[in-house]
ZADREN-446767 format. One record per residue: residue in three letters; x, y, z of N, C-alpha, C, O in turn; residue number from 0. Coordinates in pm, 1 decimal, padded with zeros to 6 digits. Example, Ala and Ser with C-alpha at 12.3 -4.5 7.8 and 13.67 -1.06 7.14 Angstrom:
REM residues 2
+------+----------+----------+----------+----------+----------+----------+----------+----------+----------+----------+----------+----------+------+
: sevo :      n.u :      n.v :      n.w :     ca.u :     ca.v :     ca.w :      c.u :      c.v :      c.w :      o.u :      o.v :      o.w : pado :
+------+----------+----------+----------+----------+----------+----------+----------+----------+----------+----------+----------+----------+------+
:  ALA :  01319.0 : -00569.0 :  00780.0 :  01230.0 : -00450.0 :  00780.0 :  01320.0 : -00330.0 :  00780.0 :  01423.6 : -00331.9 :  00846.5 :    0 :
:  SER :  01285.0 : -00225.0 :  00708.0 :  01367.0 : -00106.0 :  00714.0 :  01290.0 :  00003.0 :  00787.0 :  01340.9 :  00113.8 :  00803.9 :    1 :
+------+----------+----------+----------+----------+----------+----------+----------+----------+----------+----------+----------+----------+------+
END
This chain:
REM residues 89
+------+----------+----------+----------+----------+----------+----------+----------+----------+----------+----------+----------+----------+------+
: sevo :      n.u :      n.v :      n.w :     ca.u :     ca.v :     ca.w :      c.u :      c.v :      c.w :      o.u :      o.v :      o.w : pado :
+------+----------+----------+----------+----------+----------+----------+----------+----------+----------+----------+----------+----------+------+
:  MET :  01088.3 :  27080.7 :  15861.3 :  01077.5 :  27203.2 :  15795.5 :  00937.2 :  27228.4 :  15759.3 :  00862.5 :  27132.2 :  15741.3 :    0 :
:  LYS :  00894.2 :  27350.7 :  15746.7 :  00761.7 :  27390.2 :  15724.7 :  00771.9 :  27494.7 :  15612.1 :  00860.8 :  27579.9 :  15610.5 :    1 :
:  THR :  00677.7 :  27484.1 :  15519.5 :  00664.7 :  27581.3 :  15402.7 :  00520.0 :  27602.9 :  15370.2 :  00430.4 :  27528.2 :  15409.3 :    2 :
:  THR :  00501.5 :  27715.4 :  15292.2 :  00374.3 :  27746.6 :  15231.4 :  00392.8 :  27781.4 :  15088.8 :  00479.0 :  27861.3 :  15052.2 :    3 :
:  LEU :  00301.0 :  27713.2 :  14998.2 :  00314.0 :  27724.4 :  14866.9 :  00181.5 :  27794.9 :  14811.1 :  00071.2 :  27752.1 :  14845.2 :    4 :
:  GLU :  00193.9 :  27896.6 :  14730.3 :  00081.8 :  27948.1 :  14669.0 :  00052.7 :  27873.3 :  14540.5 :  00138.6 :  27862.8 :  14453.0 :    5 :
:  ILE : -00059.0 :  27825.5 :  14530.2 : -00096.7 :  27730.6 :  14415.2 : -00206.8 :  27788.8 :  14333.9 : -00282.7 :  27872.0 :  14383.4 :    6 :
:  GLN : -00218.5 :  27747.9 :  14209.8 : -00315.4 :  27786.1 :  14113.6 : -00439.8 :  27690.4 :  14116.7 : -00428.2 :  27578.0 :  14165.6 :    7 :
:  ASN : -00554.7 :  27733.1 :  14066.2 : -00679.5 :  27662.3 :  14042.3 : -00741.7 :  27617.0 :  14172.3 : -00827.3 :  27528.9 :  14164.8 :    8 :
:  LEU : -00709.8 :  27665.4 :  14289.4 : -00769.3 :  27622.4 :  14422.9 : -00904.4 :  27702.3 :  14431.1 : -00904.7 :  27824.0 :  14449.4 :    9 :
:  LYS : -01010.6 :  27633.8 :  14417.7 : -01147.3 :  27699.7 :  14412.6 : -01243.0 :  27689.5 :  14533.2 : -01315.7 :  27783.3 :  14566.0 :   10 :
:  CYS : -01239.6 :  27577.2 :  14594.3 : -01333.1 :  27543.7 :  14701.5 : -01291.5 :  27436.8 :  14801.6 : -01177.6 :  27390.2 :  14799.5 :   11 :
:  GLY : -01378.3 :  27400.1 :  14884.2 : -01351.4 :  27298.2 :  14984.6 : -01334.9 :  27164.9 :  14926.1 : -01277.7 :  27076.5 :  14990.0 :   12 :
:  GLY : -01381.3 :  27145.0 :  14809.0 : -01361.6 :  27012.1 :  14740.9 : -01223.2 :  26999.9 :  14700.0 : -01163.8 :  26894.4 :  14721.7 :   13 :
:  CYS : -01161.1 :  27105.8 :  14638.1 : -01031.1 :  27116.4 :  14604.8 : -00938.8 :  27090.5 :  14725.1 : -00845.7 :  27009.9 :  14722.9 :   14 :
:  ALA : -00974.0 :  27167.4 :  14831.4 : -00893.7 :  27155.5 :  14951.3 : -00896.0 :  27010.3 :  15002.4 : -00792.2 :  26957.3 :  15042.1 :   15 :
:  ASN : -01016.2 :  26945.1 :  15001.5 : -01010.9 :  26812.4 :  15064.5 : -00928.3 :  26721.9 :  14975.9 : -00851.2 :  26644.9 :  15033.2 :   16 :
:  THR : -00933.5 :  26720.9 :  14852.5 : -00844.4 :  26642.2 :  14770.6 : -00701.4 :  26658.7 :  14794.3 : -00625.8 :  26562.1 :  14805.5 :   17 :
:  ILE : -00659.3 :  26794.0 :  14802.9 : -00519.4 :  26826.6 :  14830.7 : -00488.2 :  26777.4 :  14964.7 : -00386.9 :  26708.4 :  14975.9 :   18 :
:  SER : -00556.6 :  26801.1 :  15064.7 : -00526.6 :  26760.0 :  15199.7 : -00520.4 :  26601.3 :  15202.6 : -00422.5 :  26550.8 :  15257.6 :   19 :
:  THR : -00606.6 :  26528.3 :  15153.6 : -00612.4 :  26388.3 :  15154.8 : -00491.8 :  26331.8 :  15083.7 : -00424.2 :  26245.7 :  15140.0 :   20 :
:  LYS : -00461.7 :  26374.9 :  14964.7 : -00340.6 :  26329.4 :  14892.8 : -00213.8 :  26362.8 :  14960.3 : -00131.0 :  26272.8 :  14974.6 :   21 :
:  LEU : -00188.6 :  26483.7 :  15004.3 : -00065.8 :  26514.5 :  15070.2 : -00045.2 :  26434.6 :  15201.3 :  00063.9 :  26385.0 :  15229.3 :   22 :
:  SER : -00147.8 :  26424.8 :  15275.4 : -00148.1 :  26351.4 :  15398.0 : -00104.4 :  26195.3 :  15384.5 : -00050.3 :  26133.4 :  15476.1 :   23 :
:  GLU : -00134.5 :  26142.6 :  15262.1 : -00094.9 :  26013.1 :  15236.6 :  00057.2 :  25997.5 :  15214.6 :  00108.4 :  25886.1 :  15225.7 :   24 :
:  LEU :  00129.4 :  26105.0 :  15184.1 :  00270.2 :  26099.0 :  15159.6 :  00355.6 :  26072.0 :  15288.5 :  00330.6 :  26129.8 :  15394.3 :   25 :
:  GLU :  00448.2 :  25989.5 :  15275.9 :  00549.6 :  25970.8 :  15399.6 :  00615.0 :  26093.3 :  15410.6 :  00642.0 :  26159.2 :  15310.2 :   26 :
:  PHE :  00645.8 :  26133.7 :  15534.8 :  00732.2 :  26261.8 :  15564.4 :  00653.2 :  26397.3 :  15538.8 :  00715.6 :  26503.2 :  15532.5 :   27 :
:  VAL :  00521.7 :  26393.0 :  15524.7 :  00452.1 :  26513.0 :  15500.8 :  00343.9 :  26511.1 :  15618.0 :  00269.8 :  26415.5 :  15640.9 :   28 :
:  ASP :  00345.8 :  26631.4 :  15689.0 :  00252.1 :  26641.4 :  15809.4 :  00193.5 :  26779.9 :  15811.7 :  00235.7 :  26869.5 :  15738.6 :   29 :
:  ASN :  00098.3 :  26794.6 :  15894.8 :  00040.1 :  26918.6 :  15930.9 : -00007.5 :  26997.7 :  15800.9 :  00030.9 :  27112.5 :  15778.8 :   30 :
:  VAL : -00085.9 :  26934.7 :  15724.2 : -00129.0 :  26999.5 :  15598.5 : -00244.6 :  27087.1 :  15622.5 : -00345.9 :  27044.0 :  15677.7 :   31 :
:  GLU : -00232.2 :  27213.3 :  15581.2 : -00341.3 :  27317.6 :  15592.9 : -00356.7 :  27375.7 :  15460.8 : -00257.8 :  27409.4 :  15395.7 :   32 :
:  ILE : -00481.7 :  27390.1 :  15415.0 : -00517.8 :  27460.5 :  15301.0 : -00593.3 :  27584.8 :  15330.6 : -00682.9 :  27583.1 :  15415.0 :   33 :
:  ASN : -00562.4 :  27690.7 :  15266.6 : -00633.5 :  27824.5 :  15279.6 : -00682.5 :  27859.5 :  15134.0 : -00608.1 :  27893.3 :  15041.9 :   34 :
:  ASN : -00824.2 :  27845.8 :  15127.3 : -00886.0 :  27883.2 :  14995.6 : -00881.0 :  28039.5 :  14981.5 : -00883.7 :  28085.0 :  14867.1 :   35 :
:  ASN : -00874.7 :  28115.7 :  15076.3 : -00878.8 :  28265.2 :  15067.3 : -00764.4 :  28319.8 :  14999.5 : -00778.3 :  28411.1 :  14918.1 :   36 :
:  ASP : -00637.2 :  28263.6 :  15031.0 : -00519.3 :  28314.8 :  14960.0 : -00448.0 :  28203.8 :  14876.5 : -00330.3 :  28215.8 :  14842.6 :   37 :
:  ASN : -00520.4 :  28100.5 :  14846.5 : -00471.4 :  28000.1 :  14753.5 : -00343.5 :  27935.7 :  14803.3 : -00256.3 :  27914.6 :  14719.0 :   38 :
:  THR : -00321.3 :  27902.0 :  14927.9 : -00201.3 :  27838.3 :  14977.9 : -00233.1 :  27708.5 :  15044.4 : -00338.9 :  27676.2 :  15098.3 :   39 :
:  VAL : -00114.4 :  27634.4 :  15030.4 : -00113.6 :  27509.1 :  15108.3 :  00019.7 :  27508.7 :  15195.1 :  00127.7 :  27536.4 :  15142.8 :   40 :
:  THR :  00008.7 :  27478.2 :  15322.1 :  00107.6 :  27482.7 :  15417.5 :  00122.2 :  27342.8 :  15473.9 :  00024.8 :  27273.2 :  15502.3 :   41 :
:  PHE :  00256.7 :  27302.3 :  15489.8 :  00283.7 :  27169.4 :  15539.6 :  00417.2 :  27146.4 :  15590.1 :  00508.9 :  27215.6 :  15545.9 :   42 :
:  SER :  00439.2 :  27058.7 :  15676.5 :  00574.6 :  27025.0 :  15730.3 :  00624.8 :  26906.0 :  15640.7 :  00550.8 :  26815.6 :  15601.8 :   43 :
:  TYR :  00760.2 :  26916.2 :  15611.8 :  00816.2 :  26803.2 :  15536.9 :  00959.4 :  26774.0 :  15575.1 :  01020.9 :  26857.5 :  15641.4 :   44 :
:  GLU :  01012.4 :  26669.1 :  15540.5 :  01144.4 :  26614.9 :  15592.5 :  01274.0 :  26678.6 :  15518.0 :  01374.4 :  26717.4 :  15577.7 :   45 :
:  ASN :  01257.1 :  26682.2 :  15393.8 :  01379.9 :  26712.3 :  15305.0 :  01340.9 :  26773.1 :  15183.0 :  01221.3 :  26779.3 :  15154.8 :   46 :
:  GLU :  01438.6 :  26824.4 :  15097.9 :  01407.5 :  26879.4 :  14966.3 :  01347.9 :  26786.3 :  14865.4 :  01270.1 :  26827.2 :  14779.2 :   47 :
:  GLU :  01385.0 :  26658.3 :  14876.4 :  01322.4 :  26562.6 :  14797.8 :  01171.9 :  26543.8 :  14823.0 :  01095.6 :  26527.5 :  14727.9 :   48 :
:  THR :  01130.4 :  26545.8 :  14944.1 :  00992.1 :  26544.6 :  14978.1 :  00920.2 :  26670.7 :  14923.4 :  00813.0 :  26656.2 :  14864.7 :   49 :
:  LEU :  00969.3 :  26782.0 :  14938.6 :  00907.0 :  26906.2 :  14889.4 :  00890.8 :  26898.1 :  14738.4 :  00792.3 :  26946.6 :  14682.8 :   50 :
:  ASN :  00992.6 :  26833.7 :  14670.0 :  00974.1 :  26828.5 :  14518.1 :  00864.2 :  26723.8 :  14491.7 :  00790.1 :  26737.8 :  14394.4 :   51 :
:  ILE :  00851.9 :  26621.5 :  14573.9 :  00749.8 :  26524.1 :  14543.3 :  00610.3 :  26592.8 :  14566.5 :  00512.9 :  26563.5 :  14497.2 :   52 :
:  VAL :  00606.2 :  26677.0 :  14658.0 :  00471.4 :  26746.2 :  14698.0 :  00441.4 :  26833.7 :  14580.4 :  00327.6 :  26829.3 :  14533.7 :   53 :
:  LYS :  00534.1 :  26915.2 :  14526.0 :  00509.9 :  27004.9 :  14416.0 :  00467.4 :  26933.2 :  14292.5 :  00381.5 :  26979.4 :  14217.4 :   54 :
:  SER :  00529.6 :  26817.5 :  14271.8 :  00496.9 :  26727.0 :  14154.2 :  00356.2 :  26674.1 :  14166.6 :  00279.4 :  26666.3 :  14070.7 :   55 :
:  LEU :  00326.8 :  26638.5 :  14289.0 :  00175.8 :  26578.5 :  14308.7 :  00081.8 :  26684.3 :  14295.3 : -00022.5 :  26660.8 :  14234.2 :   56 :
:  LEU :  00103.6 :  26802.7 :  14345.2 :  00007.5 :  26919.1 :  14330.4 : -00012.3 :  26945.2 :  14178.9 : -00125.6 :  26956.5 :  14132.2 :   57 :
:  ALA :  00088.0 :  26953.6 :  14110.6 :  00087.5 :  26973.3 :  13965.2 : -00004.9 :  26866.1 :  13893.8 : -00094.9 :  26895.1 :  13815.0 :   58 :
:  LYS :  00028.7 :  26744.4 :  13931.0 : -00034.4 :  26632.8 :  13874.1 : -00183.9 :  26628.7 :  13900.0 : -00262.2 :  26585.0 :  13815.6 :   59 :
:  LEU : -00223.5 :  26676.8 :  14023.1 : -00365.1 :  26693.0 :  14070.6 : -00434.9 :  26807.8 :  13992.9 : -00557.4 :  26814.5 :  13982.0 :   60 :
:  GLY : -00351.3 :  26894.6 :  13941.6 : -00414.9 :  27020.1 :  13874.1 : -00394.9 :  27157.5 :  13954.2 : -00459.5 :  27258.5 :  13926.3 :   61 :
:  TYR : -00306.2 :  27152.0 :  14049.1 : -00274.0 :  27262.3 :  14138.9 : -00131.8 :  27294.4 :  14139.2 : -00061.3 :  27274.7 :  14238.1 :   62 :
:  PRO : -00085.5 :  27347.4 :  14021.7 :  00062.8 :  27385.4 :  14014.4 :  00086.9 :  27511.5 :  14101.6 : -00000.4 :  27591.0 :  14136.5 :   63 :
:  GLU :  00224.0 :  27517.5 :  14132.4 :  00265.3 :  27638.2 :  14196.8 :  00232.8 :  27768.4 :  14122.4 :  00231.1 :  27761.2 :  13999.5 :   64 :
:  VAL :  00206.6 :  27887.5 :  14181.1 :  00197.7 :  28004.3 :  14114.0 :  00335.7 :  28027.5 :  14044.3 :  00442.5 :  28013.8 :  14104.0 :   65 :
:  GLY :  00325.4 :  28062.1 :  13918.8 :  00445.4 :  28081.6 :  13833.2 :  00482.4 :  27967.1 :  13743.4 :  00559.7 :  27983.7 :  13649.0 :   66 :
:  ASP :  00427.8 :  27850.2 :  13772.0 :  00448.2 :  27735.0 :  13695.4 :  00347.7 :  27730.3 :  13581.5 :  00246.0 :  27799.5 :  13585.6 :   67 :
:  LYS :  00374.4 :  27651.0 :  13482.2 :  00273.6 :  27633.8 :  13372.1 :  00143.0 :  27591.6 :  13424.5 :  00130.8 :  27511.1 :  13516.8 :   68 :
:  ASN :  00042.1 :  27650.5 :  13360.5 : -00107.2 :  27615.2 :  13400.6 : -00189.8 :  27596.1 :  13271.7 : -00280.9 :  27672.5 :  13239.9 :   69 :
:  ALA : -00154.2 :  27496.4 :  13205.0 : -00226.8 :  27475.8 :  13074.5 : -00376.7 :  27438.4 :  13090.2 : -00420.7 :  27407.1 :  13200.8 :   70 :
:  LEU : -00448.6 :  27441.5 :  12988.5 : -00598.6 :  27398.1 :  12993.2 : -00614.9 :  27261.0 :  13053.1 : -00705.4 :  27235.3 :  13132.5 :   71 :
:  SER : -00515.9 :  27164.7 :  13009.0 : -00521.0 :  27030.5 :  13063.8 : -00499.0 :  27028.4 :  13214.5 : -00556.0 :  26942.7 :  13282.1 :   72 :
:  THR : -00423.1 :  27114.1 :  13267.2 : -00391.9 :  27131.0 :  13411.2 : -00514.7 :  27180.4 :  13476.7 : -00552.9 :  27125.2 :  13579.9 :   73 :
:  LYS : -00576.1 :  27273.7 :  13428.9 : -00702.0 :  27333.9 :  13484.4 : -00813.1 :  27222.4 :  13476.0 : -00890.8 :  27211.6 :  13570.9 :   74 :
:  ALA : -00824.0 :  27142.5 :  13371.5 : -00917.9 :  27037.4 :  13375.3 : -00886.7 :  26929.1 :  13474.9 : -00979.9 :  26868.8 :  13528.0 :   75 :
:  LYS : -00761.2 :  26900.3 :  13503.9 : -00733.1 :  26812.6 :  13615.4 : -00786.5 :  26868.3 :  13743.3 : -00844.7 :  26792.4 :  13820.8 :   76 :
:  SER : -00771.5 :  26993.9 :  13771.2 : -00814.0 :  27049.5 :  13883.4 : -00961.8 :  27040.4 :  13909.0 : -01002.5 :  27022.2 :  14023.8 :   77 :
:  PHE : -01045.7 :  27052.6 :  13804.9 : -01191.0 :  27032.6 :  13814.4 : -01222.7 :  26888.2 :  13848.3 : -01319.1 :  26868.5 :  13922.4 :   78 :
:  VAL : -01154.0 :  26786.0 :  13803.4 : -01176.8 :  26650.3 :  13833.0 : -01142.0 :  26630.7 :  13978.8 : -01217.3 :  26565.6 :  14051.3 :   79 :
:  SER : -01021.5 :  26689.2 :  14027.6 : -00979.6 :  26671.8 :  14164.2 : -01082.4 :  26735.9 :  14258.5 : -01116.5 :  26683.2 :  14364.4 :   80 :
:  CYS : -01128.1 :  26849.2 :  14214.6 : -01235.5 :  26926.5 :  14290.9 : -01360.8 :  26834.0 :  14313.0 : -01410.4 :  26816.2 :  14424.2 :   81 :
:  ALA : -01406.3 :  26778.5 :  14200.5 : -01529.0 :  26688.4 :  14207.3 : -01501.6 :  26585.1 :  14298.2 : -01579.5 :  26562.9 :  14390.9 :   82 :
:  ILE : -01393.4 :  26515.9 :  14280.7 : -01368.6 :  26393.7 :  14378.7 : -01352.2 :  26439.1 :  14519.1 : -01389.9 :  26361.0 :  14606.4 :   83 :
:  GLY : -01302.3 :  26552.1 :  14554.1 : -01290.6 :  26607.2 :  14678.3 : -01434.4 :  26634.0 :  14740.1 : -01460.4 :  26615.4 :  14859.0 :   84 :
:  ARG : -01517.3 :  26676.2 :  14652.8 : -01655.2 :  26706.3 :  14697.9 : -01725.4 :  26584.2 :  14733.8 : -01792.0 :  26581.6 :  14837.2 :   85 :
:  MET : -01715.8 :  26474.8 :  14651.6 : -01777.8 :  26354.3 :  14668.4 : -01732.1 :  26281.2 :  14803.1 : -01809.7 :  26212.2 :  14869.2 :   86 :
:  ASN : -01593.6 :  26303.9 :  14838.4 : -01542.8 :  26232.9 :  14948.6 : -01547.5 :  26313.4 :  15080.0 : -01491.6 :  26273.0 :  15181.9 :   87 :
:  LYS : -01614.2 :  26424.9 :  15073.8 : -01629.6 :  26512.1 :  15192.0 : -01707.1 :  26440.6 :  15304.2 : -01729.3 :  26498.6 :  15410.5 :   88 :
+------+----------+----------+----------+----------+----------+----------+----------+----------+----------+----------+----------+----------+------+
END
């Protein structure tokens, strides 16, 4: 299956690099594409359990789905993820 999620706190290529790297490490997740212009991440996945794992990981990294809670602590996590993504480019 393939889906596109609109996420919060996606700012730049560093963010995209972190998200792409982390999601690509997951088993049963393929074809990860990040679009900074419309704040989306698109990927193929095997089942609903995998989709829930992806959503949980995105939130943990600081990129919750639009409509989900986006507390200051979550925004701070996204800045850290962004910085790591920039260093690993």
